[in-house]
C-alpha positions in Angstrom: -9.2 0.0 -21.4 -11.1 -2.1 -24.0 -8.0 -2.4 -26.3 -10.9 -3.4 -29.2 -12.5 -1.4 -32.1 -15.2 -3.0 -34.5 -14.7 -3.3 -38.2 -17.8 -4.3 -40.2 -18.9 -7.0 -38.4 -15.5 -8.4 -36.6 -13.5 -6.9 -33.6 -9.9 -5.9 -33.8 -7.5 -5.4 -31.1 -6.5 -1.5 -30.7 -3.8 -1.7 -28.4 -1.5 1.7 -27.6 2.1 1.0 -27.6 5.0 2.7 -25.9 5.3 5.9 -27.2 8.9 5.9 -26.3 9.6 2.3 -28.0 7.3 3.4 -31.3 7.8 6.5 -31.8 6.8 6.5 -35.2 3.8 4.2 -34.9 1.6 4.0 -31.8 -1.3 1.5 -32.3 -1.2 -2.2 -32.8 -4.0 -3.5 -34.8 -5.0 -7.3 -34.9 -8.2 -9.3 -36.3 -9.8 -11.0 -33.2 -12.1 -12.9 -35.7 -14.5 -12.8 -33.1 -17.8 -10.9 -33.7 -19.1 -11.1 -29.6 -17.8 -8.1 -27.7 -17.6 -9.6 -24.4 -15.4 -12.4 -26.2 -13.4 -9.9 -27.8 -13.0 -8.2 -24.7 -11.5 -10.9 -22.7 -9.3 -12.0 -25.7 -8.0 -8.9 -26.5 -7.1 -8.2 -22.7 -5.1 -11.2 -22.5 -3.0 -10.5 -25.9 -2.8 -7.3 -24.7 -0.9 -8.7 -20.9 1.0 -11.0 -23.3 2.3 -8.3 -25.7 3.3 -5.7 -22.3 5.2 -9.4 -21.3 7.1 -9.5 -24.4 8.2 -6.0 -24.9 9.4 -6.6 -21.4 11.7 -9.3 -22.2 12.4 -7.4 -25.7 12.2 -4.2 -25.9 13.5 -3.6 -29.4 10.7 -5.8 -31.0 8.9 -4.4 -33.9 5.7 -4.0 -35.0 5.8 -6.6 -37.6 7.1 -9.2 -35.1 4.3 -8.4 -32.3 1.4 -8.5 -35.0 2.9 -12.2 -35.8 3.0 -12.9 -32.3 -0.6 -11.8 -31.7 -2.0 -13.8 -34.6 -0.3 -17.1 -33.4 -1.4 -16.4 -30.0 -5.3 -15.6 -31.1 -5.0 -19.1 -33.2 -3.8 -21.2 -30.2 -6.2 -19.7 -27.4 -9.6 -21.5 -27.1 -12.7 -19.8 -28.1 -14.6 -18.2 -25.0 -17.7 -20.0 -23.8 -21.1 -19.1 -25.4 -18.9 -17.3 -28.2 -17.5 -18.4 -31.5 -14.9 -17.1 -34.2 -16.5 -15.7 -37.0 -15.8 -19.0 -39.2 -17.0 -21.3 -36.7 -20.8 -22.5 -36.0 -22.4 -23.3 -32.6 -24.3 -26.2 -32.0 -25.2 -26.1 -28.4 -23.9 -23.7 -26.7 -22.5 -23.9 -22.9 -23.5 -21.6 -20.1 -21.9 -18.0 -20.7 -20.4 -16.3 -18.3 -21.6 -13.4 -19.1 -24.6 -14.1 -17.2 -23.3 -14.7 -13.9 -22.6 -11.5 -11.7 -20.5 -8.9 -12.3 -17.2 -8.1 -10.3 -18.6 -4.5 -9.7 -22.1 -5.9 -8.3 -20.3 -8.6 -6.2 -17.8 -5.7 -4.5 -20.7 -4.1 -3.6 -22.3 -6.8 -1.4 -18.7 -7.3 -0.4 -18.4 -3.8 0.9 -21.7 -3.7 2.5 -21.5 -7.0 4.4 -17.6 -6.1 5.7 -19.4 -2.6 6.9 -22.5 -4.2 8.6 -20.2 -6.9 10.1 -17.9 -4.9 11.4 -15.0 -6.5 9.8 -12.9 -3.4 8.8 -12.1 -0.4 11.0 -12.4 3.0 8.8 -8.9 2.7 7.4 -9.1 -0.8 6.2 -12.4 0.0 4.4 -11.0 3.1 2.9 -7.9 0.8 1.3 -10.6 -2.1 0.0 -12.4 0.8 -1.6 -9.5 1.9 -3.1 -8.1 -1.1 -4.4 -11.6 -2.3 -6.1 -11.1 1.5 -7.7 -7.8 0.5 -9.3 -9.3 -2.7 -10.2 -11.9 -1.6 -12.2 -10.2 1.4 -13.3 -7.7 -0.9 -14.8 -9.1 -3.6 -16.0 -12.6 -2.5 -16.1 -16.1 -5.0 -14.9 -16.3 -7.9 -16.6 -18.7 -11.1 -14.9 -16.9 -12.5 -12.1 -16.0 -16.0 -13.9 -14.3 -14.2 -16.8 -11.9 -13.1 -14.3 -8.8 -15.5 -15.2 -5.0 -16.2 -14.2 -4.4 -14.0 -17.6 -6.4 -11.1 -16.2 -5.2 -11.2 -13.0 -1.5 -11.4 -14.4 -2.6 -8.2 -16.5 -3.6 -6.6 -13.5 -0.4 -7.1 -11.5 1.4 -5.8 -14.4 -0.4 -2.5 -14.3 -0.8 -2.2 -10.8 2.9 -2.4 -10.8 3.2 0.8 -13.3 0.8 2.8 -11.9 1.8 6.8 -10.6 2.5 7.4 -7.4 0.2 10.4 -6.3 -2.3 10.3 -9.6 -5.1 12.0 -8.0 -2.9 15.1 -6.6 -0.4 15.4 -9.9 -0.9 18.5 -11.8 0.4 16.1 -14.8 -2.4 13.6 -14.5 -5.0 16.0 -14.6 -8.1 15.2 -17.0 -6.2 11.7 -17.6 -7.2 8.4 -16.6 -5.1 6.1 -14.9 -5.1 3.6 -17.8 -4.3 6.6 -20.3 -1.3 7.3 -18.0 -0.1 3.8 -18.1 -0.5 3.2 -22.1 1.4 6.6 -22.4 4.6 4.8 -22.0 5.4 8.2 -19.5 8.1 8.9 -17.3 7.0 8.9 -13.4 7.8 7.2 -10.1 5.7 4.2 -9.7 3.9 3.1 -6.2 6.4 0.6 -4.5 6.0 -3.0 -4.7 4.6 -3.1 -1.2 1.8 -0.9 -2.3 1.1 -3.5 -5.2 1.5 -6.3 -3.1 -0.7 -4.7 -0.6 -3.6 -4.1 -2.9 -3.5 -7.4 -4.8 -4.1 -8.8 -0.9 -7.1 -6.9 -0.4 -8.5 -7.7 -3.9 -7.2 -11.6 -3.2 -9.6 -11.2 -0.1 -12.5 -9.8 -2.2 -11.9 -12.8 -4.8 -11.8 -15.1 -1.6 -15.2 -14.2 -0.7 -16.8 -14.5 -4.2 -15.3 -17.9 -4.0 -16.5 -18.7 -0.6 -20.1 -17.0 -1.7 -20.6 -19.5 -4.8 -19.7 -17.2 -6.9 -16.1 -18.4 -8.6 -14.7 -21.6 -8.6 -11.0 -20.4 -8.0 -9.1 -17.1 -7.0 -7.2 -16.4 -9.8 -4.9 -14.2 -7.5 -4.3 -16.2 -4.6 -0.5 -16.0 -4.1 0.1 -13.5 -6.8 2.4 -10.7 -5.8 5.8 -8.8 -6.9 9.2 -9.5 -5.6 10.7 -7.1 -3.6 13.2 -6.4 -1.4 13.6 -6.8 2.5 12.0 -4.2 4.8 16.0 -3.6 5.6 16.8 -2.4 2.0 13.4 -0.2 1.4 14.5 2.1 4.6 17.8 2.8 6.1 18.6 4.0 9.6 19.7 7.9 10.2 23.7 8.3 10.7 24.7 10.2 13.6 24.7 13.3 11.3 21.1 12.8 10.1 20.1 12.9 13.9 22.0 16.2 14.9 20.2 17.8 11.9 17.0 16.5 11.9 16.4 16.6 15.8 17.9 20.1 16.3 15.3 21.6 18.6 15.8 25.6 17.0 14.6 24.0 13.7 12.0 22.1 15.0 10.6 25.1 17.1 10.7 27.1 14.1 8.8 24.8 11.9 6.0 24.0 14.9 5.1 27.6 15.6 1.3 26.6 14.3 1.5 22.6 14.4 3.0 21.5 17.8 3.0 17.5 16.4 6.1 19.1 13.8 8.2 19.2 17.1 6.7 16.3 19.1 6.6 13.8 16.6 10.4 13.7 15.7 11.4 13.4 19.1 9.1 10.5 19.9 10.4 8.7 16.9 14.1 8.9 17.6 13.5 8.1 21.5 10.6 5.2 21.3 10.9 4.0 18.0 6.9 3.9 17.6 5.5 4.0 14.3 4.3 7.5 12.8 0.3 6.3 12.9 1.3 5.0 16.5 2.0 8.4 17.7 -0.4 10.4 15.9 -3.0 8.6 17.2 -2.4 8.7 20.9 -4.6 10.2 23.7 -3.6 11.8 26.6 -5.2 9.1 29.0 -2.3 7.0 27.0 0.2 8.4 29.2 -0.1 6.4 32.5 2.3 5.7 35.5 3.1 2.1 35.8 5.4 0.5 38.6 6.2 4.4 39.4 7.5 4.7 36.1 5.9 7.5 33.4 4.7 5.5 30.4 3.1 5.4 26.8 0.5 2.9 26.3 0.5 2.2 22.8 -3.2 0.7 22.0 -6.2 0.6 20.1 -8.6 1.3 23.2 -10.2 4.3 21.3 -12.5 4.5 18.3 -10.1 6.5 16.1 -6.6 4.3 17.1 -5.6 0.9 15.0 -2.7 -0.7 15.2 -0.7 -2.7 12.2 -1.4 -6.4 14.1 -2.0 -7.8 18.2 2.3 -7.6 18.7 2.3 -3.7 18.3 -0.2 -3.4 21.7 2.6 -2.2 24.0 3.4 -0.1 27.0 6.8 1.7 26.9 8.5 4.2 29.5 8.9 7.7 28.5 12.7 8.5 27.8 13.8 11.2 30.6 15.1 13.1 27.5 11.1 13.6 26.1 10.1 14.5 30.2 13.3 17.1 30.3 12.0 18.9 26.8 8.6 19.0 28.6 6.5 16.4 26.7 4.2 15.5 29.9 3.9 19.7 30.7 2.8 19.3 27.0 0.2 16.4 27.7 -1.2 17.9 30.9 -1.6 21.2 28.7 -4.1 19.2 26.3 -5.9 17.6 29.2 -6.7 21.0 31.0 -7.9 22.1 27.3 -10.1 19.0 27.6 -8.5 17.1 24.4 -8.6 13.7 24.0 -6.2 13.7 21.4 -2.4 14.4 22.1 -2.5 16.0 18.7 -6.2 16.8 18.1 -5.6 18.9 15.1 -4.4 16.3 13.1 -7.1 15.0 10.5 -7.4 11.9 9.2 -6.9 11.4 5.3 -8.2 8.0 3.8 -8.7 7.0 7.4 -4.6 7.7 8.7 -3.9 10.7 10.9 -0.1 10.2 9.8 -1.0 11.1 6.2 0.2 15.4 6.4 2.8 14.3 9.3 4.5 12.1 6.5 4.3 14.4 4.0 5.5 17.1 5.9 8.7 15.6 7.2 9.9 14.7 3.7 9.8 18.4 2.9 12.0 18.9 6.1 14.0 16.3 5.9 15.3 17.7 2.1 15.2 21.0 3.3 17.1 20.1 6.0 19.7 18.2 3.4 18.9 14.7 4.0 17.8 13.8 0.4 18.5 9.6 0.6 14.3 8.8 -0.6 14.9 5.5 2.0 15.4 8.2 5.4 12.3 8.6 6.1 10.2 8.9 9.0 10.2 5.3 9.7 13.9 5.5 9.7 14.0 6.5 13.2 12.4 3.4 13.8 15.3 1.3 12.2 17.7 3.6 14.2 16.6 2.8 17.6 16.6 -0.8 16.7 20.4 -0.6 15.6 21.1 1.0 18.5 20.1 -1.2 20.8 21.1 -4.0 19.2 24.9 -2.4 19.0 23.9 -1.9 23.0 23.7 -5.9 23.4 20.3 -5.7 24.4 18.5 -8.8 24.1 16.6 -9.3 21.1 13.7 -10.4 22.5 13.5 -7.3 24.6 13.6 -5.3 21.5 11.1 -6.9 19.8 8.6 -5.7 22.8 9.8 -2.5 22.9 9.6 -2.0 19.0 5.9 -4.1 19.0 7.4 -6.8 17.0 6.3 -10.4 16.9 8.3 -12.8 18.8 8.2 -17.0 18.1 9.8 -17.8 21.0 7.5 -19.4 23.7 8.8 -18.6 26.4 8.4 -15.0 25.7 5.3 -15.2 23.1 3.3 -17.4 25.9 4.6 -17.2 29.4 6.3 -13.3 29.2 3.2 -11.5 30.1 4.2 -8.9 33.0 5.6 -5.7 31.2 9.3 -5.7 31.8 9.5 -2.1 32.4 12.3 -1.4 34.3 14.2 -3.5 31.8 13.1 -1.4 28.9 14.4 1.5 30.9 17.4 0.3 31.1 17.7 -0.8 27.2 16.0 3.0 26.3 18.7 4.4 28.3 21.1 3.5 25.3 19.4 6.1 22.7 20.0 9.7 23.3 19.7 13.0 21.4 22.2 14.5 19.6 24.3 16.7 20.9 23.9 20.4 19.4 
């Protein structure tokens, strides 16, 4: 979004205002007193960010107040390098930031270097490229040195107003991302966690730019939106929820064509593993250790990835899963020469859990569990809550969940897998009675 129009020899701020706040007049126009396009773009973007910030704090502000404030902000803003206001001559122009490489040029170098060096796995590459696309869709291209703290704050604001499932929902068809954001419409936005994830990836890109001498500072360093705790973001399941969602007849009906629909909720309940960890399981991950049937959560195969090093773990298989026929299913997959436990799952942007996540959301809603904070990940929270209520040692819970434990005696010296202790701990989990 350029935010500018040209009238005769000068440029004007041309900012579309939210329709729900300004139903009678949608555009704010202010003379920028600038003749050079690139400088006008930078100033207009800065003014637009300040207008949006003012409206967030003062939603009843009228258009005359906004015009007055823009004029004041414009006059206080220093002239950009190599440009001049219409009434100011230039004696010895400084080196223009427009002469430096653009963000799009550097992003291509960054991606190429990351791929050549094996820096990212497939899913990470998709996420980095997605974050960079967001940057250019929301901010446009510009010289890297022109991306300053004002641009960074504007980017954070726009990311926070991005809609969920933008590319999938028909209501956004034919519209650009910035058009949707500036429309002032009502829609569900991406979560604060998602915003911060994208800001982190873009900050890593700017750190690369800094390390390679293209910029002096990283304006995205430490920039993030405030979020609640993970506990507030997702809830545990109640006993009634588990009875409903783990109804074997209901799961079998869902799994007629897709066996993973039967096994994933059961595995989620009795292992507490993350959805992606379960979706990427291989039949070779089912092993026997100390005479006990176990599941290995690892990244030993090309299609597997872990959230962090603490996620690598081995879990005993709950007796209820064996009784339900999990090992028979594993052997059947092995007999069919299938490497993966759920070979029908296809990656979407590098993630095998995409389709299962969508399905589970539909399934729980159909079954009457409609709280949006109750997701597949709630199985994980439920397991942790159940183990704590049973008095299981916190360090062992972290080991089972694949959480980092900063205790020296456990994190450094506790390398042996406490399988028997895990068996006893997981014995506190049970399937609901139907």
